[in-house]
C-alpha positions in Angstrom: -6.4 30.0 67.8 -6.9 33.0 70.0 -9.0 34.8 68.2 -11.0 31.1 67.1 -11.8 30.5 70.8 -12.3 33.3 71.5 -15.4 35.8 70.3 -15.0 39.0 72.1 -11.7 40.6 71.6 -11.2 42.2 75.0 -10.3 39.2 76.4 -8.4 37.7 72.8 -5.6 41.1 73.7 -5.6 40.3 77.3 -3.8 37.0 75.4 -2.1 38.2 73.3 -0.2 40.8 75.5 0.4 38.2 78.5 4.1 37.3 78.1 5.4 33.5 75.7 2.7 34.2 73.7 3.4 32.4 70.9 4.9 29.6 72.4 1.3 29.3 73.9 -0.2 29.9 70.5 2.1 26.6 68.8 0.5 24.9 72.3 -3.2 25.9 71.6 -2.9 24.8 67.2 -1.2 21.1 68.6 -3.3 20.8 70.5 -7.1 21.7 68.3 -4.4 19.2 65.4 -5.0 15.8 67.8 -8.6 16.9 68.2 -9.3 18.5 71.5 -12.5 20.1 71.5 -13.2 23.8 71.5 -14.3 23.7 75.3 -11.2 22.6 76.0 -9.1 24.7 74.3 -10.6 27.1 75.7 -9.4 26.6 79.0 -6.1 25.0 78.3 -6.0 29.3 77.2 -7.3 31.1 80.0 -5.2 28.0 82.5 -1.8 30.1 80.6 -2.2 33.3 81.2 -2.0 31.9 84.9 0.7 29.8 83.9 3.2 31.9 83.1 1.9 34.7 85.4 2.4 32.5 88.9 5.7 31.8 87.4 6.5 34.5 86.4 7.7 33.9 83.0 8.2 36.7 80.8 10.4 34.2 78.7 11.2 31.5 77.8 13.2 29.6 80.5 13.5 25.9 82.0 11.3 25.1 84.8 11.3 22.7 87.2 8.6 20.2 88.9 9.4 22.4 92.1 9.2 25.5 90.2 5.2 24.7 89.3 4.8 22.7 93.2 5.0 25.9 94.4 3.1 27.2 91.6 0.3 25.3 92.4 0.0 25.9 95.6 0.2 30.1 95.1 -3.3 29.0 92.0 -4.6 27.9 95.1 -5.2 31.0 96.7 -4.5 33.5 94.0 -7.0 35.8 94.7 -6.7 37.4 91.3 -8.1 34.5 89.3 -12.2 35.4 88.2 -12.8 31.0 89.3 -16.8 30.6 89.0 -16.3 28.2 92.3 -14.2 27.3 94.9 -10.9 25.7 94.9 -11.6 22.4 95.6 -9.4 19.2 94.9 -8.5 18.7 91.4 -8.0 22.8 90.8 -4.5 22.3 91.8 -3.7 19.2 89.7 -5.9 20.7 86.8 -2.8 24.0 87.2 0.0 21.3 87.4 -1.5 19.2 84.8 -1.9 22.5 82.1 1.3 23.4 83.3 3.7 19.9 82.7 1.7 19.2 79.5 2.8 22.8 77.9 6.2 22.8 79.6 7.2 20.1 78.7 5.8 20.0 74.9 7.8 22.9 74.0 11.0 21.6 76.5 11.8 23.9 79.1 10.6 21.0 82.2 13.5 19.9 83.4 12.3 16.2 83.9 14.5 14.9 87.5 16.0 11.2 86.3 14.4 8.2 87.6 16.6 6.9 90.0 17.9 3.6 89.5 16.5 0.4 90.5 18.9 -2.3 92.7 20.6 -4.5 90.3 19.0 -2.3 87.7 22.4 -2.3 85.0 22.2 -6.7 85.3 17.7 -6.4 84.9 18.2 -4.2 82.3 21.1 -6.7 80.4 18.8 -9.8 81.3 16.2 -8.2 79.8 17.3 -7.5 76.5 19.2 -11.0 75.9 15.3 -13.3 76.7 13.6 -10.1 74.2 17.1 -11.0 71.5 17.9 -14.0 72.3 14.1 -16.0 73.2 12.1 -13.7 71.7 9.8 -13.1 74.4 6.8 -11.1 73.8 6.6 -7.6 74.9 3.7 -8.6 78.0 6.0 -11.1 79.1 8.8 -9.2 79.1 7.0 -6.7 81.4 5.4 -9.9 83.7 9.4 -10.9 84.3 10.7 -7.2 84.6 8.1 -6.7 87.4 9.0 -9.8 89.2 12.0 -10.5 88.5 12.9 -6.6 90.1 10.2 -7.0 93.5 12.7 -9.7 94.8 15.7 -7.9 93.4 13.8 -4.6 95.6 13.4 -6.7 98.3 17.3 -8.4 98.3 19.3 -4.7 98.4 18.7 -4.4 101.5 20.0 -7.3 103.1 22.6 -7.9 100.4 24.3 -4.7 99.0 26.0 -6.9 96.5 24.6 -9.6 94.4 27.3 -12.0 93.4 26.8 -12.1 97.5 23.0 -14.1 97.2 22.4 -17.5 98.2 19.2 -19.8 97.4 18.6 -19.0 101.6 18.0 -15.4 100.4 15.4 -16.6 97.7 13.3 -19.3 101.0 13.4 -15.8 102.4 11.7 -13.6 100.7 9.4 -16.3 99.4 8.5 -17.5 103.0 7.1 -13.9 103.4 5.6 -12.9 100.4 3.6 -16.2 101.7 2.4 -14.8 105.0 2.2 -11.6 103.3 -0.6 -13.4 101.8 0.2 -14.3 98.3 -1.3 -17.3 96.6 -0.2 -20.4 95.1 -0.6 -19.0 91.7 1.4 -15.8 92.1 4.0 -17.7 94.4 4.9 -20.1 90.7 4.7 -17.1 88.7 7.0 -15.1 90.3 8.9 -19.1 90.6 9.0 -18.7 87.2 10.2 -15.7 86.8 13.3 -15.7 88.8 14.3 -19.4 87.9 14.5 -17.6 84.3 16.9 -15.0 85.8 19.5 -16.9 88.5 19.5 -18.2 84.8 20.5 -16.7 82.7 22.6 -14.5 86.0 24.9 -18.0 86.4 25.4 -18.1 82.8 26.9 -15.0 83.0 29.0 -15.7 85.7 26.3 -12.8 88.3 26.2 -15.2 91.4 26.8 -19.0 92.4 25.7 -21.9 90.3 23.3 -23.4 92.2 20.7 -20.5 93.1 18.5 -21.7 89.9 17.7 -24.9 91.0 16.9 -24.2 94.0 13.7 -22.4 94.1 10.9 -24.3 94.0 7.4 -24.2 94.0 4.3 -25.2 94.3 2.5 -27.9 92.0 -0.7 -26.5 90.1 -2.2 -29.2 88.3 -1.9 -28.0 84.2 -5.2 -28.7 84.1 -6.3 -26.2 86.4 -10.0 -25.4 87.5 -9.9 -21.6 87.3 -9.2 -22.1 84.0 -13.1 -22.5 82.9 -14.3 -20.0 80.7 -18.0 -19.2 79.7 -20.4 -21.5 76.9 -20.5 -20.2 73.7 -24.2 -19.1 73.9 -22.8 -16.5 77.2 -20.4 -15.2 74.3 -23.1 -14.8 71.5 -25.3 -13.0 73.7 -23.5 -10.4 75.4 -22.4 -9.8 71.5 -25.8 -9.4 70.9 -26.2 -7.5 73.5 -23.8 -5.2 72.3 -25.7 -1.8 70.7 -24.8 0.4 67.2 -25.7 3.7 68.3 -22.6 4.5 70.9 -19.3 4.6 69.5 -18.0 3.3 72.2 -20.3 0.0 71.3 -19.3 0.2 68.0 -15.4 -0.2 68.6 -16.2 -2.8 71.9 -18.7 -5.1 69.3 -15.8 -4.4 67.4 -13.1 -6.2 70.1 -15.2 -8.6 71.0 -16.0 -10.7 67.7 -12.0 -10.8 67.0 -11.6 -12.3 71.1 -14.7 -15.1 70.8 -13.8 -16.4 67.1 -10.1 -15.9 66.1 -9.2 -16.0 69.6 -6.5 -13.5 69.4 -5.3 -12.4 72.5 -5.0 -8.9 73.9 -2.1 -7.7 73.0 -2.5 -9.2 69.1 -5.7 -6.9 69.2 -3.3 -4.5 70.2 -1.6 -4.0 68.0 -3.5 -4.5 64.6 -3.4 -1.7 62.3 -5.6 0.6 60.0 -2.9 -1.6 57.2 -3.9 -5.7 58.7 -7.3 -5.3 57.0 -6.8 -5.9 53.0 -10.2 -5.2 51.7 -9.8 -6.4 48.2 -8.7 -9.8 49.7 -10.9 -10.2 52.3 -8.0 -11.6 55.2 -6.6 -9.8 58.1 -3.6 -9.7 59.2 -2.6 -10.6 63.5 1.2 -10.5 64.5 1.2 -13.1 67.1 1.8 -12.0 70.8 4.1 -14.8 71.2 8.2 -15.6 68.7 6.9 -12.7 67.0 5.3 -15.3 63.6 2.6 -13.5 61.8 -0.3 -15.2 60.8 -3.3 -14.9 57.7 -7.1 -15.3 57.9 -9.8 -14.4 56.1 -12.3 -11.5 57.3 -15.0 -13.6 57.9 -18.0 -11.6 57.6 -19.6 -11.2 61.3 -16.1 -9.0 62.0 -15.5 -7.2 58.8 -19.3 -5.4 59.0 -18.2 -4.8 63.1 -15.0 -3.1 61.9 -16.6 -1.3 58.9 -19.6 0.0 60.9 -16.8 0.9 63.6 -14.3 2.0 60.9 -17.1 4.7 59.4 -19.1 5.7 62.4 -17.1 5.5 65.7 -12.7 5.1 64.9 -11.9 9.4 65.4 -10.1 10.5 62.8 -6.4 10.8 63.8 -2.8 10.1 62.8 -2.8 7.2 65.2 -2.9 3.8 62.2 -3.1 1.4 65.9 -6.7 -0.5 64.4 -8.4 0.7 67.8 -6.9 4.0 69.4 -8.3 5.7 72.6 -12.3 7.7 71.7 -10.9 11.0 73.9 -8.0 13.6 72.6 -5.2 13.0 72.3 -5.8 9.6 70.7 -3.1 7.0 70.9 -4.4 2.6 70.8 -6.2 1.7 73.9 -4.2 0.1 76.3 -4.9 -3.1 77.6 -6.4 -2.4 81.6 -8.9 -0.2 78.9 -9.5 -2.8 76.9 -9.8 -6.0 79.4 -11.9 -3.2 81.4 -14.7 -3.1 77.9 -14.9 -6.9 78.7 -15.6 -7.4 81.6 -18.2 -4.8 82.2 -20.4 -6.0 79.3 -20.4 -9.8 80.3 -21.1 -8.5 83.9 -23.5 -6.0 83.5 -25.4 -9.6 81.3 -24.5 -11.7 85.0 -22.0 -14.8 83.2 -20.9 -16.9 85.5 -17.0 -16.5 84.7 -14.3 -17.3 87.3 -12.1 -15.7 84.8 -13.2 -12.2 83.2 -10.6 -10.4 80.4 -9.6 -11.1 77.0 -8.9 -14.3 77.5 -11.7 -15.9 79.0 -13.4 -15.4 75.0 -9.7 -17.1 73.7 -10.5 -19.8 75.5 -14.3 -20.0 75.0 -13.5 -19.6 71.4 -10.9 -22.7 71.8 -13.7 -24.9 73.6 -16.3 -24.4 70.7 -13.5 -25.1 68.4 -13.1 -27.9 70.0 -16.8 -29.3 70.1 -17.9 -28.2 66.7 -14.9 -31.7 65.8 -11.4 -29.6 65.4 -8.8 -31.1 66.7 -5.9 -30.5 69.0 -3.9 -29.9 66.1 -5.6 -27.4 63.9 -6.8 -25.6 67.5 -2.9 -25.1 68.5 -2.8 -24.1 65.0 -5.6 -21.7 64.7 -4.6 -19.7 68.5 -0.6 -19.4 66.9 0.0 -22.0 69.6 3.5 -24.4 68.3 1.9 -27.0 71.3 -0.4 -29.2 71.8 -0.5 -29.6 75.4 -1.0 -25.5 75.6 -4.4 -26.0 74.1 -4.8 -29.6 76.3 -6.4 -27.8 79.3 -9.8 -27.2 77.1 -10.3 -31.1 76.8 -11.7 -31.4 79.9 -14.3 -29.1 79.1 -16.7 -31.2 77.2 -16.3 -34.0 78.2 -18.9 -35.0 75.9 -16.4 -34.9 72.3 -13.4 -37.1 74.7 -14.4 -39.4 72.3 -13.6 -37.6 69.0 -10.6 -36.1 70.8 -9.6 -40.3 71.7 -9.9 -40.3 67.8 -7.1 -38.2 66.9 -4.9 -39.3 64.7 -1.1 -38.4 66.2 0.4 -39.0 62.7 2.4 -35.9 61.3 2.3 -34.9 65.3 4.8 -36.7 66.5 
């Protein structure tokens, strides 16, 4: 790798003579294989020379983060390094990043064990039970974990033994959060998570019974005002405004169409793989984020064309089998946060009026459009992967002009 990224023989010789040449070469070859640009590989190779020098790595040995941070300080004041510009705030971070990634790659980084969160064993057992017994989606488990952990962190100082927890502790916790500025919807979400947690805790006899029943949350109407979605015409306007010349635009257009036409959740789009698209049969397979069900849709022509264009001209060639991957190496599945930003930026740029943003906004717009075109609530529920008609009833209020057709909906075969 050194010979391919450096053209001057004296520089090549300098890299060959430095310690741990084979280890550095192996890491640089890995960076190249995952699609890292040649300029970036060259910069990493140069920084690794300073890493082995300032950390005094004459041979391969374990290195801890404290030693790397000390090397960062020496790097800032280093007089040997020939910098083209003065050392800025990012310079020690670059040293730390390169050193950490390289040492982790070759298995020499000493990773300090993460401290166990308060009542961590109880929390882990609860989450495992929710996954195995109730089949909760990964995103749901993550939200439960963060909300329950927030309470356990608060509880630890006043109640070191979980068996002594009382209902008054939970009331005190929520009162403090209300005074701290929590919205009513935040309190409701945390109450729901704690009710589920304490329901399981009582079954396992971790605490006194009756605590779950004492967790009361503020009342929020099921059909809330903030569930509104943008008109279908605005959604189509955003899709039409997305160009086809840049890789980011091609990827964004395929995402937009999947969210708006199929009404998929963010986790379901992120879970799509290259194998889920059957071009010969013209179908796409979706693994539902909730209940773990699998659903197959006909590959709508507009979506098929957008995905094909993205695969041909925008998606990087990489080992990752996810349909949507990052455009820059190392290539990996697009995160939920990035996917929301991709949607939000294009909606906001056009000044589309909506009270909520993100992929779920397009899911609501899809459901509302299905309602307007005469689809029954059961058909909409089946299409969106809901098992309960009440889950889609909130869309009825957004289209009063079609309430008459909904009123005529026959419940025969549903109840």
